[in-house]
N, C-alpha and C positions, 0 to 999 in steps of 0.2 A: 416388684420389677420397676418401680418408679424411682430410680436412683438419680440424684443430681450429679451433674458433671463436676468434677473437681479440677478441671483443667480448662485452659482457654488457648485456642490457636491464634497465632498472630494473623493479621489480615494479609491477603495475598499481595505480593509485590506488583504494582502496576506502573512502575517507573519507566519501563521500556528497556530496550537494549543499549541505546546510546543517546544521551542528552534528551531523554524522554520520548524518543522515537521508537516505534515498534519495528519488528523484524522486516516486514515488507518495505517499510520506508527506508531503513538503513541499507537494505540490499539494493533498492532502486537507486539511491544516491551513490552507492559504491560502484555499481555497474556503470553508471553514467560517468563517474570520474575516470574509471579505467578506460572506457571508450573514448572519452575526451583526450586523454593522454595519447592513446593510439592514433586518433585522428590528427592531433598536432604533429606527431612524428611522421605521418604520411603527407603532411603539407596541406591539409584542409584549411581553408580560410578561418581565421579566428572568429569571425561573426557567426559562421555556421556552428562551430564548436560551442560558442556562447549560447546560441539558440538551443542546442541539445541540452546543455546544463540547465538553462532556465526552464525549459519544458519539463525536464525530469524533477527539478526542484518543486515546481508547481504541482506536478503529479504526486510527489511524495508528501508534501507539506500541506497543501490546500485541503480543506474539508468540505464535505457536502453531507448534510444530514447527520453531522456529528462523527462521521467516519472519514478517514483519509481517502482521497480519490483512488489511490493505488489499490486499496482493499475492495473497491467497488468494481474494478475492471472485470473480474470473471463473470459477475452477474450481468454487467452491461454487455459483455461480449455475447453471452448466451441470448440475451434479449434481442440484440441486433441481428444475430444469426437466424433467429426464428422468423423475424419479419412478419409479413402479412399471412404467411402460411400457417401460423400458429393457430391451433384450435383451443378454444376455451375448455377448461376442465373443471368439473365441479364434483365434489365428493358425493357419493351416494347417500 
């Protein structure tokens, strides 16, 4: 039952969706661009639209602890919602 493998799988593709960016990053930037176009058509000042684009770019591209900030948002939201009410839990 100790047979050697005669095949080798190629390594998984880790290049991302677009230009090395992952799914959440691409979606964040795409939604920001669509929103910026909509705000421009509504007459929102360009400085505010630029701030929206800059903020979303930082959120999508900047990293903390080796992960993009946009991927850390769900965990950060849960942590902020719990606040001081949270009770510590330890496994039995």
